[in-house]
N, C-alpha and C positions, 0 to 999 in steps of 0.2 A: 800661521807660520808652522812649517814642519819642524820637528825636533832637530836641534843641532847635534849631529852624531859625533861620538867621541869614545875613546877608551876611558876607563876610570881606574886609576892605579894609585895606591897610597894616598887616597884623599884628593887626587887631582884629576881633572878632566883634561885629556890629551887629544888634540885634534890631528889633522893630517901631518903638517910639519915635515914633509918629505917622505912620509910612510906610504906604502902601497895602499891604494884605495880601490874600492869597487862601487859600481853604480847600484843604486836602489831604485826600483821601478814601482809605479802604480800599476797593479795587475789589471785594473779596469780600463786603462788607457794605453798601457805600454810605454808611457813617458817616464823619463828619468826624473826623480824628485830630489835626490841627494847623493852624496858620496860618503862611503863608510871607510874609515881608516882601519887597516889591519895592524895587528901587533907584530912588531919585529921580535927576533929571538931575544934581544936585550929587554924589550917590553915584558915578555913572558918571564924572564929571569927577575925583573923588577917586581912583577906581581907576586911571584913565588916568595921572594925575600921579604916583601912587605907583609904578606899574609903570615909567614912564619914568625916574623918579629912581633906582629900584632897579637898573635895567638898567645904569646908568653904572658901577656897581661890580661887579655880578654877571657882566657879560661878561668881566671880567678875573679872575674867581674861579678857584681851582685846581680842575681836574677831580677831584682827590682829595677836596676838600671837598664837591663836588656828589655824588660817589659815596658818601661817608659818610652824607649826609642821605638819599639814596635807599635805602641799605641799612637805615637806621633805620626809614624808612617801611615797608619790607617786613616788618621784624620786628614793628612795631606792628600792621600789618594782620593778620598771622597771629594775634596775641594777641587782637585785637578782632573777629575774623571772625564769631563767633556773634552778638554784639551788633549789628554792622552788618548782617549777613544778616537778622536778625529784623526790623529796620526796613525793609529792602528788601522783604521779604514783605508788610509792612503797607501800604506805599504803592504798590508795583508789582504785587504779587499772586503772583509765582512761588513755587513750593514752597520751604520753608526750606532743604532740602538743596541746591537749585540756587542759592539766594541766597548761602549760606555758601561754596559752591564757587566762585562768582564772585569773592568777596573773596579767598579763598585763592589762586586762580590768578593774580589780579592782583598779589599779592605777588611772584610770579615776574617780572612785568613790571617792577616797581621794581628788582628785583635785576639783571635783564638790562640795563636802562638804566644802572644803577650801574656795570656793567662796561664797557659800550660807550662811555660818555661819557669814559672814560679812554683811548679809542683813536680819538679824532677827529684823524686825522693829515692833514698836508699833504704836500708833496713838493718835491724839488729837481729841476728840469729842466735837463739838461746844455745849456750855452750854446754858441753858435757862435764866441764870442770868449773868450779866456782871462781877460779882465778884466771879464767880465759874470757876474753871479750871478742866476739866475732861480728864484724861490721861489713856490710856490702854497700859500696858507694858507686855512683855513676858519674863518669868524668867525660868531658868533651873529647872526641876522638882526635881532633887536630885540624889540619888544613884540608878543605874540601875542594874538589874540582867538579863543577856541575856543567852540564850540557843540555840546552833546552831547545825545543822545536818552534817552528814558525806559525803553527795553526792557532795556538793560544799564547802569544808571546809574553803577555803580562802575567797571566795565570801560572804558567808553568815555571817561570823564573822566580816569581815572588814566593811560591810555596817552598822551593828549595832554599832560597835565601833566608826566609823567616825561620825555617827549621834549623839551619846551620847556625845562624846568629843567636837564636833563642837557646840553643844547646850549649853555647859558649865556644863554638868553632869559628874559624875564619874561612872565607870562601873566595874562590876565583871562579867566575861564571863566564862561559862562552855562550852567548845568546845566538839567535838565528840571524844570519847575515841578510836574509831576504826580507825580514820584518823586524828591524832592529830598534825602532823608536821606543817601543814599550820598555825594553830593558834599560836603555839609557835613562828613560824617565824614572825607573825604579831606583837607579843609582842616585839620581837627583833627590828623590824622596828621602833616601837614607842619609844622604849628605846634609840635606836641610834639616833632618830630624836630629842631627848632632852625633851621628855614628863616628867614632874615632877613626882616623886614617888606617888603612891596611886591612881592616876587617872584611870589607867588601871590595872586590876588584873585578872589573869587567874588561874582557878582551874579545877581540874579533880576529878572524883569519880563516885560512883554509881548514875546514873542520878536521880532516884526518891528520893534518900536521899538528894542529894545536892540541887535539885530544891525545895524540901519542906523546907529545913532549910533556904535557902536564901529568899524565898518568904515570909515565916512567920516572918522574922526578921523585926522589926520596922524601921531599918535603910534603907531598900530597899523601894523605892517609885514607881518604874516602872519596868514592866516585858516585855521582848521582847523574843518571841519564834518562831522558825521555825521548823516544824516537822509534825508529823502525826495528823490527826483530833482527834482521841481518846485521845492522850496525851495532845494536845492543849486544849481540853475541860476540862480536869482535872486541868491543870495549870491555865486556865482562871477562873475556879470555885474557886480555892484556892486564886488567886489574888483578885477576887471580894469579897471573904469573909473578906479580910483585906483592902478593899476599895483602891486597888492599880490599877492604870491604866495599861493596857496591849495592846501590839501589837502582833497579831497572824497571821503568814503566814503559813497556813496549807495545807493539801494535796488537790489534784484536780483529775479530770478525764476528761481531755481536749478533747472536740469534735473537729473534723476536718470535714468541709463540702466542698466537691468538686462539684461544679455545672457543668452542661452540657457544659456551655459556657466557662469554664476555659481553660487555656493552660494546658491541662491534663498531657502531658509528663513532662513539666517543674515542675508542681505541684508534681508529683510522685517523681521525682529526689530530689527536695527540701525536701519533707516530709520524705524520707528515711534518709537523713542527720539529720533532726530534731528528728526523732523517735529513732534512734539508737545511738545518742550522749550519752556518758557516760553510755552506755549499757541500755538506757531507764530509768536510775535512775535520773530523772529530774522531779520536781514537776509540771512544765509546759510542759512536753513532750506531744505531740499529742498521745492520747490513745484510742479514739473512732473514727473510720474513716467511715464517711457517704458519699457515692459517688452516684451522680444522675445516673439514669438508662442508659442513652445514653453514658455516659462517663465511666461506670463501667468497662467493659472488657478492654478497652485501658489503664485505670489507673492501674488496677490490674496487667496486663502484664508488664508494665513498672516498677511498684513498686517491683514486684518479681525479675525482671532482675537486678535492682539496689541492692536489698537485697542480692542476690546470690554473688555479687561482693565484699561484705564487707569482709575484712581480719580480722580475730579474733586472738588475741594473747596477749602476755605480752605487756604492755603499753610502755616499753622501746624499743621494736623492731620497727625499722623505718617504716615497712610496715603496722603495726597494725592500723586499723581504729576503732576497738571496743575491749575493754578489758574485764576483768572478772566482775562478780557481786561482790560487795564489801563484802558481807557476804555469808558464806556457806549455811546458812538457806534459802537464797533467791532462791537457785537452786531448791529444792523440791517445793517451793512456785510457781515457774514458771511451773514446771511439772504439778501441780494440776490445774492451769489455763487451760493448754492445754488439760488435761484429761477431764475436765468439758466441754470445747468447743466441743470436739469430741462427748461426750455423748449427747449433745443437737443438733447434726447434722451439726456442722461446719466442714470445710475442711482445714486441715493443708497443706499449699502449699510449705512452706520452713521451715526448721529447726524443732523445736518442742521438742528438748530434750537436755540433758546435753552433753557437748562435752567431748571426751576422754582425758585422761591425768590428770595431777595435776591442781589444781586451781578451782575457782568457775566459770567455763565457761559454758554459756548456748547459744546455737546457735541463731542467729538472726532469728526470726520466723514471718511468715505471715499466718494468719488464715482468710479464707473468708467465706461468707454466714453465718455470726455469728448472731444468734437471739438476740434480745434485752434483754432477760432474762438470757443470759449466764453470768457467773461471770466476764468474760473479759469486758463485757459492763456495769456492775454495780459496780464493785470494781476496784480501781486503781491498775494495775498490778505492776507498778514501776519496770519494767524490759523490756527486748528486744522482746516484743511481740506486733505485730500490728494486731488488729482485724478489718476487713473491711466488711461493709454491704451496701446494696443499699437503696436509697430513691427515691420517686417520685416527691413530691411537696414541695414548700417552707414551707408552714404551717406545713406539716408533719414533716419535718426534724427539724424545730425549736422546735416543741413540744418534739421530741425525745431527742434533744440535751439538752433541759432545764429540762428534767424529773428527773435528779438526784439532791441530796442535795448539790452537789459541785458547785463552781462558781469561779474558779481561772482564768484559761486561756481558750481561744478558738481560733479556726483558720477557715478561709474560703478562698476559691479560686474561683474567677469569673472575667470575663472581662467586666461585666456590671456595670456601675456606679450606676445604680438604685438598682441592687441587692446588691452591696457592701454596700451602705448606709443602705438599709433595714436590712441586716443581722447583721451589726454592732450594730444597735439599738435593734434588737430582741433578741440577745443572752444574757443570764443571766450570766455574768462573770465580774470579775474585770478588765480583759484585753482581748481585741479582736484584733487579728492580721490578716490582710487580704492580701493575695498574697505574704507574706514574713514572716520572723521571726523578729518582731518588738518589742521585750520585753527585759526587764532587763537592759536597758541603764540607766546611772546615772541620767540623766535629766528627766526620766519618772517615774511615780509612779508605784510601784510593789506591788500588793496585791489582795486579793480575797473578794468575798461576800458569803453569805449563810454559809455553813459549812466550807468554805475554808479560813475563817479568818476575822480579824478585823484590819483596819488601813492599811497604805501603807508605804513602804520604797522607797526612791528615789524621784526625782522630787522636785518641790517646797513644796510638802507635807512632805518632809523627816524629818523635825524637829518637826512636829506637836505633836507627841506622847511624846516628850521629854521636852515640855515647858508647864508651867502654864500660864494662862492669868489672869492678875491682873488689876482691875480698881482702880485708885487713883482719888478721887473727893475731891477737896480742895476749901474752901471758904476763900477769903481774906477780 
């Protein structure tokens, strides 16, 4: 059974009941699987009022109580992972194993925030006079408006919710209308874990309309958004116009650098898994492959071999390793990237087109000898296309890797400790992973620089965007 879709406002699940609704599709079949109710203006006002009222008490709540609820959410998430994952596969398309893993890994995020929220410390600053006491305290910022994407619907939503609730804030979240089941499931997790009404509210609607209404409301004091660079810039501008703090995790175009001294075959096998995970619809997916000249032919051969072995199909089929693209419009977008690559002299080695039959399937694609001015090398494809090119020297590849305005994630492969340290320092990115996939763990900060965003989620930094710093200086 697919999730019963609803709004969640002031502790109540609200279904259609005359509200505008939109169809939700299975991207592997094109079939409608549910209808999603949109929030009316009255619903948004109800959510704002509920969050504001709940904040008055929640901001004074014990960190132990917040921790207890987050621990319970983690426990329930693990218990329900198969059911929630099944529904993610139905509305988002990723293979079932990936969907279940997304839920299970996010239970760790709830546990992490459960521990960290008990350690939101202030400090005492030694005063210059004996009768003065100077204290710095950290207080929850207030009502949060959060906006989350469709590619990792459970992961992206629960990170923001756990951070806000753990900090003592209340939150209104607008999840992805295309893959909504995971966020409704999260609301049920918190509801069943005993979260008081009004602290978490879930709304749906036309994204631009909902975001503008919530951000402009004087009740909202903090914005958190994960999504594309253009939309992120629009929301950041709107938030700054109202002097509201924002956390922005935006798009990237992650360079991968494979040096001559790398374990080339191992690197190729690992990178195929990283690249085609969730059909390449990952903001930190490796998307620009730079391979040093001596390793190039060996890397390309192994990469192509591993790519050809990928089984593409419906995510519920046991053999499937890659599912469909989440949106039908992304298929012609992939075709245009390939057409442009061919036009500028690149070679399509594997795939390159739409797959036959129903659904939004695009073949895993490898393109070699791609010039730096190709669209594949300058614009994030956000799909299952791997462009590979050569490089000669360390300085050359650093300049090419850092040439774009993005700075989210980057990857490098080398067996040299000297090269490893040098490339880690040289790459302009919020996250650098060397010889493995070392990103997105709850204990690590996740975020970008340059056009790829502002602020971090996770790690000891996880609550920074949700807390105000207050100085109390008192003379006795």
